[in-house]
A tleap script that builds the chain and sets N, CA, C and O, in Angstrom:
source leaprc.protein.ff14SB
mol = sequence {
  NMET SER ASN GLN VAL LYS SER ILE LYS LEU
  LEU VAL GLY LEU CYS LEU ASN LYS ASN MET
  SER PHE GLN ASN ILE SER ARG LEU LEU GLY
  ILE PRO VAL SER SER TYR ASP ILE ASN SER
  ILE VAL GLU ARG TYR SER GLU GLU GLY TYR
  LEU SER ASP ILE LYS ILE SER PRO LYS GLY
  THR PHE ALA ASN LEU THR SER SER GLY ILE
  GLU TYR THR SER ASP ILE ILE GLN ASN LYS
  ASN VAL ASN VAL VAL CTYR
}
set mol.1.N position { 91.435 121.715 81.673 }
set mol.1.CA position { 91.045 120.383 82.066 }
set mol.1.C position { 91.231 120.268 83.582 }
set mol.1.O position { 92.291 120.610 84.107 }
set mol.2.N position { 90.223 119.799 84.266 }
set mol.2.CA position { 90.295 119.696 85.722 }
set mol.2.C position { 91.215 118.547 86.149 }
set mol.2.O position { 91.485 117.632 85.372 }
set mol.3.N position { 91.681 118.612 87.374 }
set mol.3.CA position { 92.534 117.548 87.894 }
set mol.3.C position { 91.807 116.218 87.945 }
set mol.3.O position { 92.418 115.162 87.775 }
set mol.4.N position { 90.508 116.267 88.178 }
set mol.4.CA position { 89.703 115.055 88.219 }
set mol.4.C position { 89.713 114.362 86.862 }
set mol.4.O position { 89.901 113.148 86.788 }
set mol.5.N position { 89.516 115.113 85.804 }
set mol.5.CA position { 89.512 114.557 84.451 }
set mol.5.C position { 90.902 114.034 84.094 }
set mol.5.O position { 91.030 112.964 83.498 }
set mol.6.N position { 91.939 114.782 84.455 }
set mol.6.CA position { 93.309 114.346 84.181 }
set mol.6.C position { 93.599 113.015 84.853 }
set mol.6.O position { 94.174 112.114 84.243 }
set mol.7.N position { 93.198 112.896 86.111 }
set mol.7.CA position { 93.498 111.667 86.843 }
set mol.7.C position { 92.772 110.466 86.244 }
set mol.7.O position { 93.342 109.379 86.151 }
set mol.8.N position { 91.537 110.653 85.843 }
set mol.8.CA position { 90.783 109.558 85.231 }
set mol.8.C position { 91.408 109.161 83.901 }
set mol.8.O position { 91.570 107.973 83.619 }
set mol.9.N position { 91.760 110.146 83.083 }
set mol.9.CA position { 92.365 109.847 81.784 }
set mol.9.C position { 93.702 109.131 81.953 }
set mol.9.O position { 94.008 108.218 81.187 }
set mol.10.N position { 94.500 109.528 82.938 }
set mol.10.CA position { 95.777 108.865 83.169 }
set mol.10.C position { 95.576 107.414 83.594 }
set mol.10.O position { 96.312 106.535 83.146 }
set mol.11.N position { 94.600 107.151 84.444 }
set mol.11.CA position { 94.344 105.793 84.896 }
set mol.11.C position { 93.859 104.919 83.745 }
set mol.11.O position { 94.312 103.784 83.594 }
set mol.12.N position { 92.956 105.431 82.948 }
set mol.12.CA position { 92.481 104.678 81.777 }
set mol.12.C position { 93.626 104.501 80.778 }
set mol.12.O position { 93.749 103.443 80.160 }
set mol.13.N position { 94.459 105.521 80.619 }
set mol.13.CA position { 95.618 105.410 79.744 }
set mol.13.C position { 96.563 104.321 80.193 }
set mol.13.O position { 97.131 103.616 79.360 }
set mol.14.N position { 96.745 104.167 81.504 }
set mol.14.CA position { 97.588 103.092 82.029 }
set mol.14.C position { 96.982 101.742 81.699 }
set mol.14.O position { 97.699 100.797 81.370 }
set mol.15.N position { 95.673 101.648 81.785 }
set mol.15.CA position { 94.981 100.401 81.455 }
set mol.15.C position { 95.234 100.014 80.005 }
set mol.15.O position { 95.389 98.834 79.694 }
set mol.16.N position { 95.277 100.990 79.130 }
set mol.16.CA position { 95.448 100.736 77.698 }
set mol.16.C position { 96.905 100.692 77.256 }
set mol.16.O position { 97.192 100.193 76.167 }
set mol.17.N position { 97.833 101.198 78.065 }
set mol.17.CA position { 99.256 101.265 77.704 }
set mol.17.C position { 100.114 100.730 78.839 }
set mol.17.O position { 100.847 101.481 79.483 }
set mol.18.N position { 100.019 99.446 79.078 }
set mol.18.CA position { 100.747 98.824 80.185 }
set mol.18.C position { 102.256 98.978 79.988 }
set mol.18.O position { 102.748 99.023 78.861 }
set mol.19.N position { 102.974 99.058 81.105 }
set mol.19.CA position { 104.441 99.188 81.117 }
set mol.19.C position { 104.940 100.501 80.530 }
set mol.19.O position { 106.072 100.579 80.054 }
set mol.20.N position { 104.118 101.510 80.561 }
set mol.20.CA position { 104.510 102.828 80.084 }
set mol.20.C position { 104.421 103.791 81.266 }
set mol.20.O position { 103.546 103.648 82.121 }
set mol.21.N position { 105.319 104.764 81.315 }
set mol.21.CA position { 105.286 105.722 82.424 }
set mol.21.C position { 104.077 106.649 82.277 }
set mol.21.O position { 103.559 106.866 81.182 }
set mol.22.N position { 103.655 107.179 83.409 }
set mol.22.CA position { 102.544 108.129 83.384 }
set mol.22.C position { 102.913 109.380 82.590 }
set mol.22.O position { 102.050 109.995 81.963 }
set mol.23.N position { 104.178 109.756 82.615 }
set mol.23.CA position { 104.618 110.916 81.844 }
set mol.23.C position { 104.425 110.664 80.341 }
set mol.23.O position { 103.948 111.543 79.623 }
set mol.24.N position { 104.792 109.472 79.870 }
set mol.24.CA position { 104.591 109.140 78.453 }
set mol.24.C position { 103.112 109.046 78.109 }
set mol.24.O position { 102.688 109.490 77.041 }
set mol.25.N position { 102.332 108.472 79.007 }
set mol.25.CA position { 100.888 108.384 78.777 }
set mol.25.C position { 100.287 109.781 78.664 }
set mol.25.O position { 99.451 110.032 77.796 }
set mol.26.N position { 100.713 110.687 79.540 }
set mol.26.CA position { 100.165 112.054 79.484 }
set mol.26.C position { 100.553 112.740 78.176 }
set mol.26.O position { 99.753 113.483 77.608 }
set mol.27.N position { 101.760 112.500 77.697 }
set mol.27.CA position { 102.165 113.084 76.403 }
set mol.27.C position { 101.346 112.502 75.252 }
set mol.27.O position { 100.891 113.234 74.372 }
set mol.28.N position { 101.163 111.178 75.266 }
set mol.28.CA position { 100.378 110.538 74.200 }
set mol.28.C position { 98.937 111.041 74.159 }
set mol.28.O position { 98.360 111.219 73.086 }
set mol.29.N position { 98.368 111.265 75.336 }
set mol.29.CA position { 96.973 111.703 75.415 }
set mol.29.C position { 96.814 113.217 75.376 }
set mol.29.O position { 95.694 113.729 75.367 }
set mol.30.N position { 97.935 113.931 75.353 }
set mol.30.CA position { 97.869 115.389 75.309 }
set mol.30.C position { 97.381 116.017 76.596 }
set mol.30.O position { 96.705 117.046 76.571 }
set mol.31.N position { 97.720 115.402 77.729 }
set mol.31.CA position { 97.284 115.896 79.027 }
set mol.31.C position { 98.413 116.733 79.627 }
set mol.31.O position { 99.484 116.198 79.913 }
set mol.32.N position { 98.196 118.022 79.822 }
set mol.32.CA position { 99.238 118.852 80.434 }
set mol.32.C position { 99.284 118.629 81.944 }
set mol.32.O position { 98.427 119.121 82.678 }
set mol.33.N position { 100.286 117.887 82.401 }
set mol.33.CA position { 100.399 117.576 83.822 }
set mol.33.C position { 101.874 117.437 84.188 }
set mol.33.O position { 102.662 116.880 83.424 }
set mol.34.N position { 102.233 117.940 85.347 }
set mol.34.CA position { 103.626 117.880 85.796 }
set mol.34.C position { 103.893 116.552 86.504 }
set mol.34.O position { 102.962 115.844 86.887 }
set mol.35.N position { 105.163 116.225 86.670 }
set mol.35.CA position { 105.533 115.004 87.388 }
set mol.35.C position { 105.054 115.052 88.832 }
set mol.35.O position { 104.655 114.031 89.392 }
set mol.36.N position { 105.093 116.234 89.436 }
set mol.36.CA position { 104.592 116.388 90.808 }
set mol.36.C position { 103.105 116.012 90.871 }
set mol.36.O position { 102.690 115.267 91.759 }
set mol.37.N position { 102.314 116.524 89.935 }
set mol.37.CA position { 100.883 116.199 89.906 }
set mol.37.C position { 100.661 114.713 89.639 }
set mol.37.O position { 99.778 114.099 90.239 }
set mol.38.N position { 101.456 114.134 88.744 }
set mol.38.CA position { 101.340 112.702 88.452 }
set mol.38.C position { 101.591 111.895 89.718 }
set mol.38.O position { 100.844 110.967 90.027 }
set mol.39.N position { 102.645 112.250 90.450 }
set mol.39.CA position { 102.960 111.505 91.665 }
set mol.39.C position { 101.860 111.650 92.714 }
set mol.39.O position { 101.598 110.708 93.462 }
set mol.40.N position { 101.219 112.800 92.780 }
set mol.40.CA position { 100.094 113.003 93.705 }
set mol.40.C position { 98.907 112.129 93.303 }
set mol.40.O position { 98.264 111.512 94.152 }
set mol.41.N position { 98.627 112.084 92.014 }
set mol.41.CA position { 97.526 111.260 91.504 }
set mol.41.C position { 97.806 109.788 91.776 }
set mol.41.O position { 96.922 109.057 92.222 }
set mol.42.N position { 99.031 109.354 91.509 }
set mol.42.CA position { 99.410 107.960 91.737 }
set mol.42.C position { 99.285 107.608 93.220 }
set mol.42.O position { 98.819 106.521 93.561 }
set mol.43.N position { 99.693 108.506 94.086 }
set mol.43.CA position { 99.591 108.258 95.528 }
set mol.43.C position { 98.135 108.084 95.944 }
set mol.43.O position { 97.816 107.186 96.724 }
set mol.44.N position { 97.256 108.928 95.436 }
set mol.44.CA position { 95.829 108.829 95.782 }
set mol.44.C position { 95.235 107.513 95.297 }
set mol.44.O position { 94.514 106.844 96.037 }
set mol.45.N position { 95.541 107.137 94.043 }
set mol.45.CA position { 95.005 105.879 93.517 }
set mol.45.C position { 95.607 104.677 94.229 }
set mol.45.O position { 94.948 103.645 94.358 }
set mol.46.N position { 96.830 104.790 94.686 }
set mol.46.CA position { 97.450 103.715 95.454 }
set mol.46.C position { 96.737 103.543 96.790 }
set mol.46.O position { 96.476 102.417 97.215 }
set mol.47.N position { 96.422 104.645 97.449 }
set mol.47.CA position { 95.702 104.599 98.723 }
set mol.47.C position { 94.316 103.988 98.564 }
set mol.47.O position { 93.812 103.337 99.479 }
set mol.48.N position { 93.706 104.196 97.413 }
set mol.48.CA position { 92.382 103.626 97.143 }
set mol.48.C position { 92.472 102.149 96.734 }
set mol.48.O position { 91.450 101.471 96.632 }
set mol.49.N position { 93.685 101.656 96.503 }
set mol.49.CA position { 93.871 100.252 96.145 }
set mol.49.C position { 93.800 99.961 94.662 }
set mol.49.O position { 93.652 98.805 94.267 }
set mol.50.N position { 93.902 101.001 93.821 }
set mol.50.CA position { 93.816 100.799 92.377 }
set mol.50.C position { 95.175 100.565 91.723 }
set mol.50.O position { 95.238 100.035 90.613 }
set mol.51.N position { 96.264 100.952 92.393 }
set mol.51.CA position { 97.602 100.818 91.830 }
set mol.51.C position { 98.515 100.071 92.795 }
set mol.51.O position { 98.362 100.159 94.013 }
set mol.52.N position { 99.468 99.334 92.224 }
set mol.52.CA position { 100.479 98.655 93.025 }
set mol.52.C position { 101.817 98.741 92.301 }
set mol.52.O position { 101.890 99.236 91.176 }
set mol.53.N position { 102.866 98.261 92.942 }
set mol.53.CA position { 104.213 98.226 92.352 }
set mol.53.C position { 104.631 99.591 91.799 }
set mol.53.O position { 105.107 99.683 90.667 }
set mol.54.N position { 104.459 100.618 92.572 }
set mol.54.CA position { 104.786 101.977 92.134 }
set mol.54.C position { 106.294 102.179 92.164 }
set mol.54.O position { 106.956 101.903 93.164 }
set mol.55.N position { 106.818 102.665 91.051 }
set mol.55.CA position { 108.240 102.954 90.933 }
set mol.55.C position { 108.400 104.357 90.362 }
set mol.55.O position { 107.890 104.666 89.285 }
set mol.56.N position { 109.113 105.197 91.098 }
set mol.56.CA position { 109.392 106.551 90.639 }
set mol.56.C position { 110.883 106.627 90.355 }
set mol.56.O position { 111.706 106.410 91.245 }
set mol.57.N position { 111.221 106.934 89.122 }
set mol.57.CA position { 112.627 107.001 88.716 }
set mol.57.C position { 112.820 108.196 87.798 }
set mol.57.O position { 111.851 108.861 87.432 }
set mol.58.N position { 114.079 108.479 87.419 }
set mol.58.CA position { 114.309 109.573 86.463 }
set mol.58.C position { 113.615 109.338 85.111 }
set mol.58.O position { 113.380 110.284 84.360 }
set mol.59.N position { 113.296 108.095 84.814 }
set mol.59.CA position { 112.606 107.781 83.550 }
set mol.59.C position { 111.103 108.002 83.629 }
set mol.59.O position { 110.422 107.996 82.604 }
set mol.60.N position { 110.581 108.194 84.830 }
set mol.60.CA position { 109.156 108.453 84.982 }
set mol.60.C position { 108.547 107.696 86.142 }
set mol.60.O position { 109.249 107.037 86.908 }
set mol.61.N position { 107.245 107.796 86.264 }
set mol.61.CA position { 106.482 107.128 87.316 }
set mol.61.C position { 105.757 105.944 86.697 }
set mol.61.O position { 104.983 106.093 85.752 }
set mol.62.N position { 106.024 104.765 87.250 }
set mol.62.CA position { 105.439 103.535 86.732 }
set mol.62.C position { 104.596 102.877 87.818 }
set mol.62.O position { 104.904 102.999 89.003 }
set mol.63.N position { 103.540 102.183 87.419 }
set mol.63.CA position { 102.695 101.460 88.366 }
set mol.63.C position { 101.917 100.393 87.595 }
set mol.63.O position { 101.819 100.430 86.368 }
set mol.64.N position { 101.381 99.467 88.336 }
set mol.64.CA position { 100.511 98.434 87.763 }
set mol.64.C position { 99.124 98.585 88.361 }
set mol.64.O position { 98.967 98.980 89.516 }
set mol.65.N position { 98.126 98.264 87.559 }
set mol.65.CA position { 96.753 98.274 88.059 }
set mol.65.C position { 96.496 97.013 88.873 }
set mol.65.O position { 96.927 95.923 88.496 }
set mol.66.N position { 95.799 97.165 89.981 }
set mol.66.CA position { 95.359 96.009 90.757 }
set mol.66.C position { 94.067 95.492 90.123 }
set mol.66.O position { 93.549 96.098 89.185 }
set mol.67.N position { 93.553 94.389 90.629 }
set mol.67.CA position { 92.294 93.874 90.090 }
set mol.67.C position { 91.157 94.872 90.294 }
set mol.67.O position { 90.297 95.022 89.426 }
set mol.68.N position { 91.151 95.560 91.446 }
set mol.68.CA position { 90.105 96.579 91.651 }
set mol.68.C position { 90.334 97.782 90.738 }
set mol.68.O position { 89.372 98.431 90.327 }
set mol.69.N position { 91.596 98.092 90.413 }
set mol.69.CA position { 91.896 99.162 89.465 }
set mol.69.C position { 91.420 98.829 88.067 }
set mol.69.O position { 90.904 99.687 87.351 }
set mol.70.N position { 91.598 97.577 87.687 }
set mol.70.CA position { 91.122 97.139 86.370 }
set mol.70.C position { 89.600 97.218 86.303 }
set mol.70.O position { 89.033 97.657 85.303 }
set mol.71.N position { 88.951 96.788 87.382 }
set mol.71.CA position { 87.483 96.863 87.431 }
set mol.71.C position { 87.000 98.315 87.379 }
set mol.71.O position { 86.032 98.628 86.686 }
set mol.72.N position { 87.680 99.195 88.117 }
set mol.72.CA position { 87.333 100.620 88.141 }
set mol.72.C position { 87.484 101.248 86.753 }
set mol.72.O position { 86.585 101.953 86.295 }
set mol.73.N position { 88.610 101.001 86.082 }
set mol.73.CA position { 88.799 101.566 84.747 }
set mol.73.C position { 87.829 100.964 83.748 }
set mol.73.O position { 87.377 101.650 82.832 }
set mol.74.N position { 87.506 99.693 83.914 }
set mol.74.CA position { 86.519 99.056 83.035 }
set mol.74.C position { 85.165 99.738 83.189 }
set mol.74.O position { 84.473 99.982 82.201 }
set mol.75.N position { 84.789 100.045 84.429 }
set mol.75.CA position { 83.522 100.749 84.666 }
set mol.75.C position { 83.541 102.139 84.032 }
set mol.75.O position { 82.535 102.587 83.482 }
set mol.76.N position { 84.683 102.818 84.110 }
set mol.76.CA position { 84.794 104.145 83.498 }
set mol.76.C position { 84.646 104.040 81.985 }
set mol.76.O position { 83.904 104.808 81.371 }
set mol.77.N position { 85.353 103.090 81.392 }
set mol.77.CA position { 85.301 102.925 79.940 }
set mol.77.C position { 83.889 102.582 79.484 }
set mol.77.O position { 83.449 103.038 78.429 }
set mol.78.N position { 83.178 101.782 80.272 }
set mol.78.CA position { 81.814 101.381 79.923 }
set mol.78.C position { 80.778 102.434 80.306 }
set mol.78.O position { 79.576 102.220 80.142 }
set mol.79.N position { 81.249 103.574 80.816 }
set mol.79.CA position { 80.378 104.688 81.175 }
set mol.79.C position { 79.421 104.387 82.316 }
set mol.79.O position { 78.310 104.916 82.351 }
set mol.80.N position { 79.842 103.546 83.247 }
set mol.80.CA position { 79.013 103.267 84.417 }
set mol.80.C position { 79.226 104.381 85.424 }
set mol.80.O position { 80.240 105.079 85.387 }
set mol.81.N position { 78.288 104.541 86.304 }
set mol.81.CA position { 78.428 105.548 87.374 }
set mol.81.C position { 79.444 105.032 88.374 }
set mol.81.O position { 79.244 103.994 89.006 }
set mol.82.N position { 80.539 105.772 88.508 }
set mol.82.CA position { 81.572 105.390 89.472 }
set mol.82.C position { 81.910 106.597 90.325 }
set mol.82.O position { 81.743 107.740 89.899 }
set mol.83.N position { 82.380 106.338 91.520 }
set mol.83.CA position { 82.836 107.403 92.395 }
set mol.83.C position { 84.264 107.746 92.007 }
set mol.83.O position { 85.117 106.863 91.923 }
set mol.84.N position { 84.523 109.008 91.772 }
set mol.84.CA position { 85.850 109.449 91.373 }
set mol.84.C position { 86.666 109.706 92.619 }
set mol.84.O position { 86.192 110.321 93.574 }
set mol.85.N position { 87.908 109.226 92.599 }
set mol.85.CA position { 88.774 109.321 93.766 }
set mol.85.C position { 89.233 110.729 94.033 }
set mol.85.O position { 89.326 111.128 95.194 }
set mol.86.N position { 89.522 111.497 93.009 }
set mol.86.CA position { 90.141 112.803 93.174 }
set mol.86.C position { 89.221 113.683 93.924 }
set mol.86.O position { 89.546 114.843 94.178 }
savepdb mol mol.pdb
quit
């Protein structure tokens, strides 16, 4: 699975599983990804304005979707043509 696909699945997973760490979301979705990769993905989406309130702790990496993040994931779910950040 490419990093691009992993990052999109993690973002959509966050949309569907609010208040859950990215590590737990990756386990639920069966996405093989390390915490280092998760933090890199979160940083990129934060720079694009899709994530806010990022918290990295021993329990995992947590973030909230911004309004533009919600719109972006909605477009992905609806299969619209979107520009992928990764």
